[in-house]
Backbone as numpy.savetxt, mean C-alpha at the origin, in Angstrom:
# Nx Ny Nz CAx CAy CAz Cx Cy Cz
1.72 9.44 -5.32 1.63 10.63 -6.15 2.39 11.76 -5.48
3.00 12.61 -6.26 3.87 13.65 -5.69 3.17 15.00 -5.56
1.98 15.15 -6.15 1.27 16.42 -6.04 0.17 16.31 -4.99
-0.32 17.46 -4.56 -1.36 17.47 -3.53 -2.07 18.82 -3.55
-3.29 18.83 -3.02 -3.99 20.09 -2.80 -3.49 20.67 -1.48
-2.71 21.73 -1.54 -2.14 22.29 -0.34 -0.74 21.77 -0.11
-0.21 21.93 1.10 1.16 21.47 1.39 1.36 19.98 1.16
0.34 19.17 1.48 0.39 17.74 1.17 1.46 16.96 1.90
1.73 17.32 3.16 2.81 16.62 3.86 2.47 15.15 4.06
1.26 14.86 4.56 0.85 13.46 4.73 0.43 12.84 3.41
-0.22 13.64 2.55 -0.76 13.10 1.31 0.32 12.64 0.35
1.42 13.40 0.25 2.41 13.06 -0.77 3.87 13.12 -0.31
4.21 14.04 0.58 5.62 14.23 0.94 6.22 12.99 1.60
5.53 12.43 2.58 6.06 11.26 3.29 6.21 10.08 2.33
5.18 9.82 1.53 5.23 8.70 0.60 6.31 8.86 -0.45
6.48 10.09 -0.97 7.53 10.34 -1.95 8.91 10.12 -1.34
9.09 10.54 -0.10 10.37 10.33 0.59 10.67 8.84 0.74
9.66 8.06 1.11 9.85 6.62 1.26 10.15 5.98 -0.10
9.47 6.42 -1.15 9.71 5.90 -2.49 11.17 6.12 -2.90
11.67 7.33 -2.69 13.05 7.65 -3.06 14.04 6.81 -2.25
13.77 6.63 -0.95 14.66 5.84 -0.11 14.65 4.36 -0.52
13.48 3.85 -0.88 13.41 2.46 -1.35 14.21 2.28 -2.64
14.07 3.23 -3.56 14.82 3.16 -4.81 16.32 3.20 -4.55
16.74 4.09 -3.63 18.16 4.18 -3.29 18.66 2.90 -2.64
17.86 2.33 -1.75 18.27 1.11 -1.04 18.42 -0.07 -2.00
17.45 -0.24 -2.90 17.53 -1.33 -3.86 18.72 -1.13 -4.79
18.95 0.11 -5.21 20.10 0.40 -6.07 21.41 0.05 -5.36
21.51 0.40 -4.07 22.71 0.06 -3.31 22.88 -1.45 -3.18
21.79 -2.17 -2.98 21.86 -3.63 -2.88 22.37 -4.25 -4.17
21.92 -3.72 -5.30 22.36 -4.24 -6.59 23.83 -3.90 -6.85
24.20 -2.66 -6.52 25.55 -2.18 -6.84 26.62 -2.72 -5.89
26.29 -2.82 -4.61 27.32 -3.14 -3.61 27.17 -4.52 -2.97
25.95 -5.07 -2.95 25.72 -6.33 -2.23 25.48 -7.52 -3.15
25.52 -7.31 -4.45 25.33 -8.42 -5.38 23.90 -8.89 -5.54
22.95 -8.08 -5.10 21.54 -8.46 -5.23 21.14 -8.45 -6.70
20.50 -9.54 -7.14 20.06 -9.65 -8.53 18.57 -10.00 -8.56
17.72 -9.00 -8.68 16.28 -9.29 -8.74 15.93 -10.10 -9.97
15.05 -11.06 -9.80 14.64 -11.92 -10.91 13.55 -11.27 -11.76
12.96 -10.21 -11.24 11.92 -9.49 -11.97 12.20 -7.99 -11.88
11.70 -7.25 -12.83 11.95 -5.81 -12.87 11.12 -5.08 -11.82
11.67 -3.97 -11.34 10.95 -3.08 -10.43 10.85 -1.71 -11.09
9.66 -1.14 -11.08 9.45 0.22 -11.58 9.08 1.10 -10.38
9.89 2.11 -10.12 9.58 3.09 -9.08 8.92 4.28 -9.78
7.64 4.47 -9.54 6.86 5.46 -10.29 6.32 6.55 -9.37
6.40 7.78 -9.84 5.85 8.93 -9.11 4.83 9.61 -10.00
3.60 9.73 -9.51 2.51 10.25 -10.34 2.20 11.70 -10.01
1.78 12.43 -11.03 1.14 13.73 -10.82 -0.34 13.55 -11.14
-1.09 14.64 -11.08 -2.52 14.61 -11.39 -3.25 13.54 -10.59
-3.08 13.57 -9.28 -3.72 12.57 -8.44 -5.18 12.84 -8.18
-5.56 14.10 -8.07 -6.94 14.47 -7.77 -7.57 15.07 -9.02
-8.76 14.71 -9.37 -9.60 13.68 -8.77 -9.55 12.44 -9.65
-9.49 11.26 -9.08 -9.58 10.03 -9.85 -8.26 9.46 -10.32
-7.15 9.84 -9.69 -5.83 9.30 -10.06 -5.58 9.39 -11.56
-5.76 10.59 -12.10 -5.68 10.79 -13.55 -4.31 10.42 -14.09
-3.24 10.83 -13.40 -1.90 10.56 -13.89 -1.61 9.08 -14.01
-1.92 8.32 -12.96 -1.68 6.88 -12.99 -2.57 6.19 -14.02
-3.83 6.62 -14.11 -4.76 6.00 -15.05 -4.32 6.23 -16.49
-3.84 7.44 -16.79 -3.37 7.72 -18.15 -2.18 6.83 -18.51
-1.27 6.64 -17.56 -0.12 5.77 -17.80 -0.58 4.33 -18.03
-1.54 3.89 -17.25 -2.08 2.54 -17.43 -2.69 2.37 -18.81
-3.44 3.37 -19.25 -4.06 3.29 -20.57 -3.01 3.22 -21.67
-1.91 3.92 -21.50 -0.87 3.94 -22.52 -0.10 2.65 -22.63
0.00 1.90 -21.53 0.80 0.67 -21.52 -0.05 -0.55 -21.17
-1.34 -0.47 -21.44 -2.26 -1.51 -20.97 -1.91 -2.89 -21.50
-1.59 -3.01 -22.78 -1.33 -4.33 -23.36 -0.10 -4.99 -22.75
0.99 -4.23 -22.61 2.21 -4.82 -22.04 2.06 -5.06 -20.55
1.38 -4.18 -19.83 1.18 -4.38 -18.40 0.33 -5.60 -18.12
-0.65 -5.84 -19.00 -1.51 -7.00 -18.82 -0.74 -8.31 -18.90
0.36 -8.32 -19.64 1.16 -9.54 -19.78 2.30 -9.63 -18.77
2.79 -8.49 -18.27 4.03 -8.51 -17.49 3.88 -8.05 -16.04
3.00 -7.11 -15.76 2.90 -6.57 -14.40 2.21 -7.56 -13.49
2.74 -7.73 -12.28 2.17 -8.73 -11.37 1.77 -8.13 -10.02
2.11 -6.87 -9.75 1.66 -6.25 -8.51 1.95 -4.76 -8.53
1.24 -4.04 -7.67 1.47 -2.61 -7.48 1.33 -2.29 -6.00
2.31 -1.58 -5.44 2.29 -1.18 -4.03 2.19 0.33 -3.97
1.11 0.82 -3.39 0.86 2.26 -3.31 1.45 2.84 -2.03
2.10 4.00 -2.15 2.73 4.65 -1.00 2.08 5.99 -0.65
0.90 6.26 -1.16 0.21 7.50 -0.81 -0.33 7.45 0.61
-0.19 8.54 1.34 -0.81 8.67 2.65 -0.46 7.56 3.62
0.79 7.11 3.62 1.15 5.94 4.43 1.28 6.25 5.91
1.37 7.53 6.26 1.43 7.91 7.68 0.40 9.01 7.94
-0.66 8.67 8.66 -1.67 9.65 9.07 -1.95 9.56 10.57
-1.21 8.71 11.27 -1.39 8.52 12.71 -0.39 7.48 13.18
-0.58 7.00 14.42 0.37 6.01 14.95 -0.28 4.92 15.78
-1.59 4.98 15.98 -2.25 4.01 16.86 -2.93 2.86 16.14
-2.90 2.87 14.81 -3.53 1.80 14.05 -2.77 1.54 12.76
-3.10 0.44 12.10 -2.46 0.08 10.84 -3.51 -0.60 9.96
-3.69 -0.09 8.75 -4.71 -0.61 7.85 -4.10 -0.96 6.50
-4.63 -2.01 5.88 -4.18 -2.45 4.56 -5.39 -2.73 3.69
-5.38 -2.22 2.47 -6.38 -2.56 1.46 -5.64 -3.26 0.33
-6.04 -4.48 0.00 -5.24 -5.24 -0.97 -6.06 -6.32 -1.64
-5.58 -6.72 -2.80 -6.13 -7.90 -3.47 -5.88 -9.13 -2.61
-6.84 -10.05 -2.52 -6.63 -11.28 -1.74 -5.41 -12.07 -2.19
-4.99 -11.90 -3.42 -3.81 -12.60 -3.91 -2.56 -12.24 -3.11
-2.55 -11.07 -2.49 -1.36 -10.59 -1.79 -1.43 -10.80 -0.28
-2.47 -11.45 0.21 -2.66 -11.57 1.65 -1.55 -12.36 2.33
-1.04 -13.40 1.70 0.04 -14.18 2.30 1.30 -13.33 2.47
1.64 -12.56 1.45 2.80 -11.67 1.53 2.62 -10.63 2.63
1.43 -10.10 2.73 1.14 -9.08 3.74 1.28 -9.66 5.14
0.74 -10.85 5.35 0.81 -11.47 6.68 2.26 -11.70 7.09
3.10 -12.16 6.15 4.51 -12.38 6.47 5.21 -11.07 6.83
4.92 -10.02 6.07 5.55 -8.72 6.35 5.10 -8.17 7.70
3.85 -8.38 8.06 3.36 -7.92 9.36 4.13 -8.56 10.51
4.53 -9.80 10.32 5.28 -10.51 11.36 6.77 -10.15 11.36
7.27 -9.72 10.22 8.71 -9.45 10.09 9.11 -8.01 10.42
8.20 -7.08 10.15 8.54 -5.66 10.30 8.19 -5.17 11.70
9.12 -4.44 12.30 8.95 -3.97 13.68 8.82 -2.45 13.73
8.02 -2.01 14.69 7.92 -0.59 15.03 7.84 -0.50 16.56
8.71 0.29 17.14 8.80 0.41 18.60 9.03 -0.95 19.27
9.95 -1.72 18.71 10.39 -3.00 19.28 9.31 -4.08 19.29
8.25 -3.89 18.55 7.21 -4.91 18.42 6.86 -5.06 16.95
6.51 -6.28 16.55 6.10 -6.49 15.16 4.78 -5.78 14.91
4.55 -5.41 13.67 3.27 -4.79 13.32 2.12 -5.72 13.64
2.35 -7.02 13.48 1.30 -8.00 13.77 0.93 -7.99 15.24
1.92 -8.03 16.12 1.64 -8.08 17.55 1.01 -6.78 18.06
1.32 -5.66 17.41 0.76 -4.38 17.85 -0.66 -4.14 17.35
-0.92 -4.51 16.10 -2.17 -4.08 15.48 -3.10 -5.22 15.06
-2.59 -6.43 14.87 -3.42 -7.52 14.37 -4.27 -8.16 15.46
-3.73 -8.18 16.69 -4.41 -8.84 17.80 -4.64 -10.31 17.46
-5.85 -10.82 17.64 -6.08 -12.25 17.41 -6.39 -12.58 15.95
-6.78 -11.59 15.16 -7.20 -11.84 13.78 -6.76 -10.66 12.91
-5.68 -10.84 12.16 -5.16 -9.72 11.38 -6.10 -9.31 10.26
-6.82 -10.25 9.69 -7.72 -9.90 8.59 -8.86 -9.01 9.07
-9.39 -9.28 10.24 -10.50 -8.48 10.77 -10.04 -7.11 11.26
-8.85 -7.05 11.82 -8.38 -5.82 12.46 -7.53 -4.93 11.58
-6.99 -5.47 10.50 -6.10 -4.68 9.65 -6.65 -4.46 8.24
-7.27 -5.47 7.65 -7.76 -5.32 6.28 -8.96 -4.38 6.21
-9.03 -3.62 5.13 -10.17 -2.75 4.87 -10.43 -2.73 3.36
-11.65 -2.39 2.93 -11.94 -2.34 1.49 -11.13 -1.24 0.80
-10.80 -1.48 -0.46 -10.10 -0.46 -1.23 -11.12 0.51 -1.82
-10.95 1.79 -1.51 -11.88 2.81 -1.97 -11.51 3.31 -3.36
-12.50 3.92 -4.04 -12.27 4.39 -5.40 -11.27 5.54 -5.47
-11.12 6.30 -4.38 -10.16 7.40 -4.40 -8.75 6.96 -4.03
-8.57 5.66 -3.83 -7.25 5.11 -3.55 -6.44 5.06 -4.85
-5.19 5.51 -4.81 -4.36 5.54 -6.02 -4.08 4.15 -6.57
-4.26 3.10 -5.76 -4.06 1.74 -6.24 -5.30 1.20 -6.96
-6.42 1.88 -6.79 -7.68 1.37 -7.35 -7.63 1.19 -8.87
-7.11 2.15 -9.66 -7.06 1.94 -11.12 -6.26 0.70 -11.52
-5.19 0.42 -10.79 -4.38 -0.76 -11.12 -5.17 -2.04 -10.91
-5.94 -2.08 -9.83 -6.70 -3.27 -9.51 -7.96 -3.38 -10.36
-8.73 -2.30 -10.46 -10.04 -2.36 -11.11 -9.96 -2.19 -12.62
-9.04 -1.34 -13.09 -8.96 -1.05 -14.53 -8.04 -2.03 -15.25
-6.90 -2.35 -14.63 -5.91 -3.20 -15.30 -5.85 -4.62 -14.77
-6.53 -4.89 -13.66 -6.52 -6.25 -13.10 -5.19 -6.65 -12.49
-4.39 -5.67 -12.06 -3.09 -5.95 -11.45 -3.27 -6.06 -9.94
-2.86 -7.17 -9.31 -2.96 -7.28 -7.85 -2.26 -6.09 -7.18
-2.99 -5.38 -6.35 -2.49 -4.13 -5.79 -2.75 -4.04 -4.30
-2.00 -3.18 -3.65 -2.20 -2.98 -2.21 -1.87 -1.54 -1.83
-2.52 -1.09 -0.77 -2.27 0.21 -0.18 -2.31 0.04 1.33
-1.49 0.78 2.06 -1.46 0.62 3.51 -1.18 1.96 4.17
-1.46 2.04 5.47 -1.24 3.31 6.18 -1.26 3.10 7.69
-0.42 3.85 8.36 -0.54 4.01 9.80 -1.64 5.03 10.05
-2.53 4.75 10.99 -3.68 5.61 11.24 -3.73 6.05 12.70
-4.69 6.91 12.98 -4.89 7.38 14.35 -5.93 6.55 15.09
-6.16 5.33 14.63 -7.14 4.49 15.29 -8.54 4.86 14.87
-9.39 5.20 15.81 -10.78 5.50 15.51 -10.96 6.81 14.75
-10.19 7.83 15.10 -10.32 9.12 14.44 -9.45 9.16 13.18
-9.88 9.92 12.19 -9.13 10.02 10.94 -8.33 11.32 10.92
-7.32 11.34 10.08 -6.51 12.55 9.89 -7.29 13.47 8.96
-7.92 14.50 9.52 -8.90 15.29 8.78 -8.30 16.34 7.87
-6.97 16.43 7.80 -6.35 17.52 7.04 -5.95 17.12 5.62
-6.14 15.87 5.24 -5.79 15.46 3.88 -6.56 16.29 2.85
-5.86 16.78 1.84 -6.52 17.55 0.80 -6.86 18.97 1.20
-6.26 19.47 2.28 -6.52 20.83 2.73 -5.21 21.59 2.88
-5.33 22.90 3.13 -4.14 23.73 3.35 -3.49 23.47 4.70
-4.14 22.67 5.53 -3.61 22.38 6.86 -2.84 21.06 6.92
-2.65 20.41 5.77 -1.87 19.17 5.75 -0.39 19.52 5.78
0.08 19.89 6.95 1.45 20.38 7.12 2.25 19.43 8.02
3.55 19.66 8.06 4.42 18.86 8.92 4.02 19.01 10.38
3.64 20.21 10.78 3.25 20.45 12.17 2.01 19.65 12.54
1.02 19.63 11.66 -0.22 18.90 11.95 0.03 17.40 12.02
0.86 16.89 11.11 1.13 15.45 11.13 1.98 15.08 12.34
2.90 15.93 12.72 3.67 15.67 13.94 2.75 15.60 15.16
1.76 16.48 15.20 0.82 16.47 16.32 -0.01 15.19 16.32
-0.37 14.70 15.13 -1.20 13.49 15.04 -0.42 12.22 15.33
0.91 12.29 15.26 1.74 11.10 15.45 2.68 11.20 16.64
2.48 12.21 17.48 3.38 12.43 18.62 4.83 12.57 18.16
5.01 13.28 17.03 6.34 13.53 16.45 7.09 12.25 16.10
6.33 11.24 15.65 6.92 9.96 15.29 6.97 9.74 13.77
6.85 10.81 12.99 6.80 10.66 11.53 8.02 9.93 10.97
9.26 10.30 11.34 10.42 9.58 10.79 10.41 8.09 11.11
10.07 7.73 12.34 10.05 6.33 12.74 8.94 5.56 12.02
7.77 6.19 11.88 6.66 5.55 11.18 6.96 5.40 9.70
7.57 6.42 9.10 7.93 6.34 7.68 8.95 5.24 7.45
9.90 5.09 8.37 10.90 4.02 8.25 10.23 2.65 8.33
9.28 2.49 9.25 8.56 1.21 9.36 7.73 0.95 8.12
7.11 1.99 7.57 6.34 1.84 6.34 7.23 1.43 5.19
8.43 2.02 5.11 9.37 1.64 4.07 9.82 0.19 4.19
10.05 -0.26 5.42 10.44 -1.66 5.62 9.30 -2.60 5.25
8.07 -2.21 5.55 6.91 -3.04 5.21 6.76 -3.18 3.69
6.79 -2.05 3.00 6.69 -2.09 1.53 7.89 -2.80 0.92
9.07 -2.54 1.47 10.28 -3.17 0.93 10.30 -4.67 1.12
9.81 -5.15 2.26 9.77 -6.59 2.51 8.90 -7.30 1.47
7.75 -6.72 1.19 6.85 -7.33 0.20 7.45 -7.23 -1.20
7.99 -6.06 -1.54 8.57 -5.87 -2.87 9.73 -6.82 -3.13
10.60 -7.01 -2.14 11.75 -7.90 -2.33 11.32 -9.34 -2.52
10.29 -9.78 -1.81 9.78 -11.14 -2.02 9.22 -11.29 -3.44
8.56 -10.26 -3.91 7.96 -10.32 -5.24 9.00 -10.40 -6.35
10.13 -9.72 -6.17 11.12 -9.69 -7.26 12.23 -10.71 -7.08
12.35 -11.31 -5.90 13.47 -12.22 -5.65 13.07 -13.69 -5.64
11.92 -14.02 -5.04 11.52 -15.42 -4.92 11.35 -16.07 -6.29
11.71 -17.35 -6.37 11.55 -18.06 -7.64 10.08 -18.13 -8.05
9.21 -18.40 -7.10 7.78 -18.47 -7.37 7.07 -17.31 -6.70
6.19 -16.65 -7.43 5.39 -15.58 -6.84 4.45 -16.15 -5.78
4.47 -15.56 -4.61 3.64 -16.06 -3.52 2.26 -15.42 -3.57
1.54 -15.69 -4.64 0.18 -15.20 -4.79 -0.80 -16.26 -4.30
-1.68 -15.87 -3.40 -2.58 -16.82 -2.73 -3.86 -17.01 -3.55
-3.82 -17.95 -4.48 -4.97 -18.18 -5.36 -6.16 -18.76 -4.59
-5.88 -19.59 -3.59 -6.97 -20.18 -2.82 -7.72 -19.11 -2.04
-6.99 -18.14 -1.51 -7.66 -17.06 -0.78 -8.50 -16.22 -1.74
-7.99 -16.00 -2.93 -8.74 -15.24 -3.94 -10.05 -15.94 -4.26
-9.96 -17.26 -4.45 -11.16 -18.06 -4.74 -12.14 -18.00 -3.57
-11.62 -18.08 -2.35 -12.47 -18.05 -1.15 -13.22 -16.73 -1.03
-12.52 -15.62 -1.27 -13.14 -14.31 -1.16 -14.22 -14.12 -2.23
-13.94 -14.57 -3.45 -14.93 -14.45 -4.52 -16.18 -15.25 -4.19
-15.99 -16.49 -3.75 -17.14 -17.33 -3.41 -17.96 -16.73 -2.25
-17.27 -16.18 -1.27 -17.95 -15.58 -0.12 -18.81 -14.39 -0.55
-18.26 -13.54 -1.40 -19.01 -12.36 -1.84 -20.13 -12.70 -2.81
-19.92 -13.71 -3.65 -21.00 -14.17 -4.53 -22.16 -14.71 -3.70
-21.84 -15.44 -2.64 -22.88 -15.97 -1.76 -23.65 -14.83 -1.08
-22.95 -13.77 -0.68 -23.61 -12.62 -0.06 -24.55 -11.93 -1.05
-24.11 -11.79 -2.30 -24.95 -11.17 -3.32 -26.19 -12.01 -3.58
-25.99 -13.33 -3.70 -27.14 -14.22 -3.94 -28.13 -14.17 -2.79
-27.61 -14.08 -1.57 -28.50 -14.01 -0.40 -29.33 -12.73 -0.42
-28.71 -11.62 -0.82 -29.45 -10.36 -0.89 -30.50 -10.39 -2.00
-30.15 -11.04 -3.11 -31.12 -11.14 -4.22 -32.33 -11.95 -3.79
-32.09 -13.04 -3.07 -33.20 -13.87 -2.60 -34.08 -13.15 -1.59
-33.46 -12.23 -0.85 -34.22 -11.51 0.17 -35.09 -10.40 -0.42
-34.82 -10.02 -1.66 -35.61 -8.95 -2.29 -37.01 -9.44 -2.64
């Protein structure tokens, strides 16, 4: 989303910059390198993000029937840089295989994201639940489109300036040791790696078995809690 409460440097400026650069890069690949995506890509910038991702939700409502038949994924770029010591991803289980490959392929500071942040188990150390205030949530919960959101974080502490007048370039530079350009570039490569696989590969690499496993695991947890009541 391109709007924010306050300056919105971390909330919207960094993500919007990465979105524009990704669009430019893909356009250059098509125009100069002969790249021919097998599926369409929509680069979308939303307004009315607070509260409840109103802009994105309204667009979903307007195109719900066609999106239900044609859309196969959504990658959110909101708040992708809020620190530099951690990396978190919230995503549909269908996209876990794509995410794992991108973690191994994309480098930051001469190390892959996987080697820096995944440790022995990337699912335990990187995956997190998707919250309702996440801009990808309407796509996943309302439209049933496999979606993902990711961010560089400050590890244990959170970037407390989101949604305030203090969400400025100076504050984000302080939280990232002035590594915002490098982190934004790594975030763009991560999103771009996944997007290119989605639009170029003959077969969509959606992990149906993982989706089934996650559903069964959570159903078992619910049943166990019901029995305990």
